[in-house]
C-alpha positions as CSV (number, residue, x, y, z in Angstrom):
1,M,-1.2,3.8,-23.5
2,V,-4.8,2.7,-23.2
3,R,-7.2,4.4,-25.6
4,M,-10.7,5.2,-24.3
5,D,-13.6,5.9,-26.6
6,K,-15.4,9.3,-26.3
7,S,-18.5,8.1,-24.6
8,F,-16.5,6.5,-21.8
9,K,-14.6,9.7,-21.2
10,L,-17.8,11.6,-21.1
11,I,-19.4,9.3,-18.5
12,V,-16.3,9.6,-16.3
13,L,-16.2,13.4,-16.7
14,V,-19.9,13.7,-15.8
15,A,-19.5,11.4,-12.8
16,F,-16.8,13.6,-11.3
17,L,-18.1,17.0,-12.3
18,L,-21.8,17.0,-11.7
19,P,-23.0,17.1,-8.1
20,G,-25.3,14.2,-7.3
21,S,-24.4,12.3,-10.4
22,M,-25.4,8.6,-10.7
23,I,-22.1,7.2,-9.7
24,A,-21.4,9.6,-6.8
25,S,-25.0,9.3,-5.3
26,V,-25.2,5.5,-5.0
27,P,-26.0,4.8,-1.4
28,A,-23.5,2.6,0.5
29,G,-26.2,0.0,1.3
30,A,-27.3,-0.3,-2.3
31,V,-24.5,-2.8,-3.1
32,D,-25.0,-6.0,-1.1
33,L,-21.5,-7.3,-0.2
34,K,-20.7,-10.1,2.2
35,I,-17.5,-9.0,4.1
36,G,-15.6,-11.0,6.7
37,A,-12.5,-10.2,8.8
38,V,-10.1,-12.7,10.3
39,N,-8.1,-12.2,13.5
40,A,-4.6,-13.3,12.4
41,V,-3.1,-13.4,15.9
42,K,-5.9,-15.6,17.3
43,L,-5.6,-18.0,14.4
44,L,-1.8,-18.3,14.8
45,D,-2.2,-18.8,18.5
46,E,-5.1,-21.4,18.4
47,A,-4.5,-23.4,15.2
48,P,-3.5,-27.0,16.1
49,Q,-1.0,-26.8,13.2
50,K,1.0,-24.4,15.4
51,E,1.5,-26.9,18.2
52,A,2.4,-29.6,15.6
53,A,5.1,-27.3,14.1
54,L,6.5,-26.5,17.5
55,E,6.7,-30.2,18.3
56,I,8.5,-30.8,15.1
57,L,11.0,-28.1,15.9
58,K,11.5,-29.4,19.4
59,K,12.3,-32.9,18.2
60,E,14.5,-31.7,15.4
61,F,16.6,-29.5,17.8
62,E,16.4,-31.5,21.0
63,I,19.7,-33.4,20.6
64,R,21.7,-30.2,19.6
65,N,20.2,-28.4,22.6
66,R,21.2,-31.1,25.0
67,E,24.8,-31.0,23.5
68,L,24.9,-27.3,24.1
69,V,23.7,-27.7,27.7
70,S,26.3,-30.3,28.3
71,K,29.1,-28.0,26.9
72,Q,27.8,-25.2,29.2
73,K,28.0,-27.5,32.3
74,K,31.5,-28.7,31.3
75,L,32.7,-25.1,30.9
76,R,31.1,-24.1,34.3
77,G,33.0,-27.1,35.9
78,L,36.3,-25.8,34.4
79,E,35.6,-22.3,35.6
80,D,34.7,-23.5,39.1
81,R,37.9,-25.6,39.1
82,F,39.9,-22.5,38.0
83,N,38.4,-20.3,40.7
84,R,38.9,-22.9,43.4
85,D,42.4,-24.1,42.5
86,A,44.1,-21.3,40.6
87,A,46.0,-20.1,43.7
88,I,47.6,-23.6,44.2
89,M,48.2,-24.5,40.6
90,S,51.5,-24.1,38.8
91,E,51.7,-21.1,36.5
92,A,51.9,-23.4,33.4
93,D,48.8,-25.4,34.6
94,R,46.9,-22.2,35.4
95,K,47.6,-20.7,31.9
96,A,46.7,-24.0,30.2
97,L,43.4,-24.1,32.1
98,E,42.7,-20.4,31.2
99,R,43.4,-21.1,27.5
100,D,41.1,-24.2,27.7
101,I,38.3,-22.1,29.3
102,L,38.7,-19.3,26.7
103,N,38.7,-21.8,23.8
104,Q,35.7,-23.7,25.1
105,N,33.8,-20.5,25.8
106,R,34.5,-19.2,22.2
107,D,33.4,-22.6,20.7
108,L,30.3,-22.6,22.9
109,K,29.3,-19.1,21.8
110,R,29.8,-20.0,18.1
111,D,27.8,-23.2,18.5
112,Q,25.0,-21.3,20.3
113,E,24.9,-18.7,17.5
114,V,24.8,-21.4,14.8
115,F,22.0,-23.2,16.7
116,R,20.0,-20.0,17.0
117,E,20.4,-19.3,13.3
118,D,19.4,-22.8,12.3
119,Y,16.5,-22.8,14.7
120,N,15.2,-19.4,13.4
121,I,15.5,-20.6,9.8
122,R,13.5,-23.7,10.5
123,R,10.9,-21.8,12.7
124,N,10.4,-19.3,9.8
125,E,9.9,-22.2,7.4
126,E,7.3,-23.8,9.6
127,F,5.6,-20.4,10.2
128,R,5.4,-19.9,6.4
129,K,3.8,-23.3,6.0
130,L,1.3,-22.4,8.7
131,Q,0.5,-19.1,7.1
132,E,0.0,-20.8,3.7
133,E,-2.4,-23.3,5.4
134,I,-4.3,-20.4,7.0
135,A,-4.5,-18.5,3.8
136,K,-5.8,-21.6,2.0
137,A,-8.4,-22.2,4.7
138,I,-9.6,-18.6,4.5
139,V,-10.0,-18.8,0.7
140,D,-11.7,-22.1,1.0
141,L,-14.2,-20.8,3.5
142,A,-14.7,-17.5,1.6
143,E,-15.5,-19.4,-1.6
144,K,-17.8,-21.9,0.3
145,K,-19.7,-19.3,2.1
146,K,-19.7,-16.9,-0.8
147,Y,-17.8,-13.9,0.8
148,D,-17.1,-11.0,-1.5
149,L,-14.2,-9.7,0.6
150,V,-12.2,-11.1,3.5
151,V,-9.7,-9.0,5.3
152,Y,-6.9,-10.9,7.1
153,E,-3.8,-8.9,8.1
154,G,-3.8,-5.2,8.9
155,V,-7.2,-5.1,10.4
156,I,-7.4,-2.6,13.2
157,Y,-11.0,-3.3,14.1
158,A,-13.7,-5.7,13.0
159,S,-17.1,-6.1,14.6
160,D,-18.4,-9.6,15.6
161,K,-20.8,-9.3,12.7
162,V,-18.0,-9.6,10.1
163,D,-15.4,-11.6,12.2
164,I,-15.1,-15.1,10.7
165,T,-12.0,-16.2,12.7
166,A,-13.9,-18.9,14.5
167,D,-15.2,-20.4,11.3
168,V,-11.6,-20.4,9.8
169,L,-10.3,-21.9,13.0
170,K,-13.0,-24.6,12.9
171,L,-12.0,-25.4,9.3
172,L,-8.3,-25.5,10.2
173,K,-9.0,-27.9,13.0
174,S,-11.1,-30.1,10.7
175,Q,-8.3,-30.2,8.2
176,Y,-5.6,-31.0,10.8
177,R,-4.3,-34.6,10.7
178,P,-1.8,-35.3,13.5
């Protein structure tokens, strides 16, 4: 438990009980604060680091994506063959082809799910890196331009007077090394 001395308790009590007390009557403009707001959506959309991250993901998953497309085409070919030739096939050949189609379809669905999970994990990792870069750029800019408060996420409205998104974006672009 924090112990307060009697004079501090008295000041707090006076501030809350007396109408027009010193603390309660300080005009809002008396404190000179430099406040900025950042549009998170705009930064995430326009930062060059976003395009670089998407390109990394594209390269990383390109081969696996092509393999999945190839498996889909192969499966479609088998399904077309089944639809076209099932009536003239022997029962054993027809059942074997049906089993092959079912197995390949199950394998394809499993491979697609694994691909989606892996891609989402990597996308989230890249997104976190981008968010960290943005946060660092905001802090760097705030310290450089001596802001007292910068609001980033959860802003419902910010006037152009306090919006520093363009400055942060300019800093991100200057820090970007392709």
